[in-house]
C-alpha positions in Angstrom: 49.3 47.3 10.9 51.9 45.1 11.0 55.3 45.4 10.7 57.6 42.6 9.2 61.5 43.3 9.6 63.3 41.4 6.8 67.1 40.9 7.1 69.6 38.6 5.0 72.6 36.9 7.2 75.8 35.7 6.7 78.1 34.6 9.5 76.9 38.2 11.1 77.4 37.1 15.0 79.0 40.3 15.5 75.7 42.7 13.9 72.7 40.7 14.4 72.1 41.4 18.8 72.7 45.1 17.9 69.8 45.1 15.1 67.4 42.8 16.8 67.4 44.5 20.1 67.3 47.6 18.1 64.0 47.0 16.5 62.5 44.1 18.4 60.4 47.0 20.1 58.6 47.8 16.8 59.0 44.7 14.3 56.1 42.4 15.3 57.6 39.8 13.2 61.5 39.3 11.9 62.3 37.4 9.0 65.7 36.3 9.2 67.2 34.7 5.8 70.6 32.8 6.4 73.0 31.6 4.1 73.7 28.7 6.0 76.2 30.6 8.5 79.2 28.8 10.4 79.3 31.0 13.3 76.7 32.1 15.9 74.1 33.6 14.1 71.4 30.4 14.1 71.6 29.9 17.6 71.7 33.4 18.4 68.3 33.8 16.7 66.1 31.4 17.6 67.5 31.0 21.3 67.2 34.6 22.5 64.7 36.4 20.1 61.0 34.9 20.2 60.0 37.2 17.4 62.1 35.6 14.9 61.4 33.0 12.0 64.8 31.5 10.8 64.9 30.7 7.5 68.3 29.0 5.7 68.7 29.1 1.7 71.6 29.0 -0.6 73.6 32.1 -1.5 73.0 32.4 -5.3 73.1 36.5 -5.4 71.9 39.2 -3.1 69.2 40.2 -5.2 67.7 36.6 -5.2 68.1 36.3 -1.2 66.3 39.5 -0.8 63.1 38.9 -2.9 62.9 35.2 -1.4 62.7 37.0 2.5 60.2 39.8 0.9 57.9 36.2 0.0 58.1 35.3 3.3 56.8 38.3 5.4 53.2 38.4 6.5 52.9 42.3 7.5 51.6 44.9 5.2 54.6 46.8 5.8 57.7 45.7 5.6 61.2 47.3 6.9 64.3 45.8 5.1 67.9 46.6 6.8 71.2 44.7 6.9 72.5 43.1 9.9 74.7 46.0 9.7 72.6 48.7 9.8 70.6 50.1 12.8 67.9 52.3 13.0 67.9 55.7 15.2 65.2 56.6 17.8 64.4 59.3 15.7 63.7 56.7 12.5 61.7 53.9 14.9 59.3 56.2 15.5 58.8 57.8 11.7 58.3 54.3 10.7 55.6 53.8 13.6 54.0 57.0 13.0 53.9 55.7 9.3 52.6 52.4 10.0 49.9 53.9 12.4 48.1 55.8 9.7 45.2 54.0 8.0 46.2 55.6 4.5 49.6 57.0 4.6 50.6 59.4 1.6 53.5 57.3 0.4 53.6 53.0 0.0 57.8 53.5 0.0 59.7 55.3 1.9 63.7 56.0 1.9 65.8 56.6 5.1 69.1 58.9 5.5 72.0 57.2 6.8 75.3 57.8 9.1 78.1 55.6 7.9 80.5 54.9 10.0 84.2 53.4 9.6 85.3 51.6 12.5 85.2 54.5 15.0 84.7 57.1 12.5 81.8 58.8 11.3 82.1 59.0 7.4 81.2 62.4 6.3 82.2 62.9 2.6 83.7 60.9 -0.6 80.1 60.1 -1.6 79.1 58.1 2.1 77.8 61.5 3.5 74.7 61.7 1.8 73.3 58.5 1.3 69.5 57.5 1.1 68.0 54.3 0.2 64.4 53.1 0.2 64.2 50.4 3.4 60.4 51.0 4.4 57.3 50.0 1.8 53.9 48.0 1.9 54.4 44.2 1.0 53.6 43.9 -2.8 54.8 47.8 -3.6 58.4 46.6 -4.5 60.8 44.0 -4.9 64.5 43.9 -5.7 66.8 43.0 -8.8 67.7 40.3 -9.4 71.2 41.3 -9.5 73.8 39.3 -7.8 75.6 41.9 -6.1 74.5 45.7 -6.3 70.7 45.0 -6.1 68.2 47.6 -6.3 64.6 48.0 -5.1 62.5 48.1 -8.3 58.9 50.6 -7.7 56.4 52.5 -9.6 55.7 54.6 -6.5 57.4 57.7 -5.6 59.2 57.6 -2.2 58.5 59.5 0.6 61.6 60.6 3.3 61.4 59.1 7.3 63.1 61.6 9.6 65.8 60.2 11.8 68.4 58.2 10.4 69.6 54.4 9.9 73.1 54.3 11.4 75.6 51.9 9.3 78.8 49.9 10.7 80.4 49.0 8.1 83.8 46.9 8.4 84.8 45.7 11.2 88.2 45.7 10.4 90.8 46.0 7.7 90.8 42.0 6.9 86.9 41.9 7.1 86.3 45.0 4.3 89.4 43.3 2.3 87.5 39.9 2.5 84.0 41.4 1.4 86.1 43.5 -1.5 87.5 40.6 -3.1 84.3 38.2 -2.7 81.7 41.9 -4.0 84.5 41.9 -6.8 83.8 38.6 -7.8 80.3 38.9 -8.0 80.6 41.9 -10.1 82.8 41.1 -12.5 80.6 37.5 -13.5 77.5 39.8 -13.2 79.2 42.5 -16.0 80.6 39.4 -18.1 77.1 37.7 -18.3 75.5 41.1 -19.5 78.3 40.9 -22.2 80.4 43.6 -20.7 83.8 44.1 -22.7 87.2 45.6 -20.7 90.5 46.1 -22.2 93.7 46.7 -20.5 93.7 50.8 -20.7 90.1 51.0 -18.7 91.8 48.6 -16.0 95.3 51.0 -15.4 92.9 54.2 -15.6 89.1 53.5 -14.1 90.9 52.7 -11.0 93.0 56.3 -10.9 89.7 58.0 -11.9 87.9 56.5 -8.7 90.3 57.5 -6.4 90.5 60.8 -7.8 86.9 61.2 -7.7 86.5 60.0 -4.6 89.1 61.7 -2.4 88.9 65.2 -4.4 85.8 65.5 -6.2 83.4 64.0 -3.8 86.2 65.9 -0.6 86.7 62.3 0.8 90.2 64.4 2.0 88.0 66.2 4.3 87.7 62.8 6.2 91.4 62.8 6.4 92.8 59.3 6.8 90.0 57.3 6.7 89.1 59.2 3.9 92.0 58.6 2.0 91.5 54.8 3.2 88.2 54.5 1.6 89.3 56.3 -1.9 92.0 53.8 -1.9 89.9 51.0 -1.1 87.2 51.9 -3.7 90.1 52.3 -6.0 91.2 48.7 -5.4 88.0 47.3 -5.5 87.3 48.5 -9.1 90.8 47.2 -10.3 89.7 44.1 -8.9 86.4 44.1 -10.8 87.8 45.0 -14.0 90.5 42.6 -13.9 88.7 39.6 -13.1 86.5 40.3 -15.7 89.1 40.6 -18.1 90.5 37.7 -16.7 87.5 35.4 -17.2 87.2 36.8 -21.1 90.9 36.1 -21.9 90.2 32.0 -20.4 87.4 31.9 -22.4 89.0 33.0 -25.6 92.2 30.9 -25.3 90.0 28.0 -24.6 88.5 28.6 -27.9 91.5 29.4 -29.5 93.4 26.0 -28.3 90.5 23.9 -26.9 92.2 21.1 -24.9 95.4 22.1 -25.4 94.8 24.5 -22.5 
């Protein structure tokens, strides 16, 4: 059966080569949907990888972008990966075994993760037991329309694949903080659209709770200083998304109260 790899990209020149080198031997076609990158992502994909079909689409949210990529896939099976994810050899063999069967047991399969922060493999803090749906029959699943933190929607019971996906999260602290800022923007917008309310007490307390949950209850401290860094930045992300939501709500309230006087 034909296997399509789907991936969405934006300025992924540092990651895309590693991914495409890894999967070119198992994917029959590679669908890349790019959000008008300003680096060499497009050049790399079109110049060095003949299986790649490269499309450009304005980014309106992760869910919409991923569903657009799904529509472009022609294979009976779809492997959906992020640009910073790489399947190990055991996972690639498991994928090939599934798609070679006439009637595999499942239509949706999940894979376990190795999450890396720089040179560190993170085993705790909620990062060590991640498992996501990544392989599925075309038409058996789609992504939610969420701008951020989208998820796969399916009525199928998932199976599990042997092997793991190596997830290389952030190049450096600057890259990480930039993504936190962008994700918190989208998350605040998502919460606002859903009518979520926020008060100052939650803005103060929730980030503290997140740090304690990740570092203590989920044993992030066992990862040492990288575990502390993860707990601290997750707390910071929580603070940002709530303070941005609060700002958005307050601005609208003030506009309604004072109108053109602002």
